C-alpha positions as CSV (number, residue, x, y, z in Angstrom):
1,M,33.3,162.4,120.7
2,R,29.9,160.9,120.5
3,I,28.2,157.8,119.1
4,W,25.6,158.9,116.6
5,K,22.9,156.9,114.8
6,W,21.5,157.2,111.3
7,K,18.5,155.4,109.8
8,I,19.5,153.9,106.5
9,E,17.6,152.1,103.7
10,V,18.1,148.4,102.9
11,T,19.1,149.1,99.3
12,D,22.1,148.3,97.1
13,R,23.9,151.7,97.4
14,Q,23.4,154.8,99.4
15,T,25.2,157.9,100.7
16,V,25.1,158.9,104.4
17,M,26.2,162.4,105.4
18,M,28.3,162.2,108.7
19,P,31.2,164.0,110.3
20,A,34.6,163.5,108.6
21,G,36.6,160.7,110.1
22,A,33.6,159.1,111.8
23,K,34.4,155.4,112.7
24,L,31.6,153.2,111.5
25,L,30.7,150.8,114.3
26,D,27.7,148.6,113.4
27,V,24.6,148.2,111.4
28,Q,21.5,146.6,113.0
29,M,17.7,146.7,113.0
30,Q,16.2,148.8,115.7
31,N,12.4,149.0,116.1
32,G,11.9,148.0,112.5
33,D,14.4,150.5,111.1
34,C,17.8,149.7,109.7
35,C,20.4,151.9,111.4
36,V,24.1,152.6,111.3
37,W,26.1,153.8,114.3
38,A,29.4,155.7,114.2
39,L,31.8,157.2,116.6
40,C,32.0,160.9,115.6
41,D,33.7,164.1,116.4
42,Q,30.6,166.3,116.4
43,N,32.7,169.3,115.5
44,A,34.1,167.8,112.3
45,A,32.9,168.9,108.9
46,I,30.1,166.9,107.4
47,G,30.8,164.8,104.4
48,P,29.5,161.8,102.4
49,R,30.1,158.1,103.3
50,H,29.0,155.5,100.8
51,L,27.4,152.2,101.9
52,A,26.6,149.0,100.0
53,I,24.3,146.3,101.2
54,Y,24.3,142.8,99.8
55,G,21.8,140.1,100.5
56,T,23.1,136.6,101.3
57,G,23.3,134.6,98.0
58,N,23.1,137.7,95.8
59,P,25.8,138.7,93.4
60,M,28.4,141.1,94.6
61,P,31.6,142.6,93.1
62,D,35.0,141.1,93.5
63,E,36.0,144.0,95.7
64,P,32.8,144.8,97.7
65,G,34.3,147.4,100.0
66,E,35.2,147.3,103.7
67,Y,33.0,145.0,105.7
68,L,31.0,146.7,108.4
69,A,28.3,144.3,109.7
70,T,25.8,141.6,109.1
71,F,22.2,142.2,110.1
72,Q,18.9,140.3,109.8
73,M,15.3,141.1,109.0
74,R,12.0,139.2,109.3
75,G,13.2,137.1,112.2
76,G,16.3,135.9,110.3
77,A,14.5,135.1,107.1
78,L,16.5,137.8,105.3
79,V,20.3,138.3,106.0
80,F,22.2,141.3,104.7
81,H,25.8,142.4,104.8
82,A,26.9,146.0,104.9
83,F,30.1,147.4,103.4
84,E,31.6,150.9,103.1
85,V,32.6,151.6,99.5
86,A,34.9,154.4,98.2
87,H,32.4,156.0,95.8
88,A,28.6,156.1,95.6
89,Q,28.6,154.4,92.1
90,E,31.3,151.8,92.9
91,G,30.5,148.1,92.2
């Protein structure tokens, strides 16, 4: 098992390829990049995971997905909330 990191975009929806069964741990800004960390079995097959990011005060679906983390940008001026969703086009 290893903890791996992926840089992600601050965008409404995206797909991240990671080992099957990876446990999503957190989303934070690191050195100006938005990153997601997951506990992974590095020998597992790689597959898609779907993330949604909602800004505070912005519309979001009734079922936004499974909450992952809240992160801030621009010294806290922008606050976003990351969720895992079942499908890339959900929401």
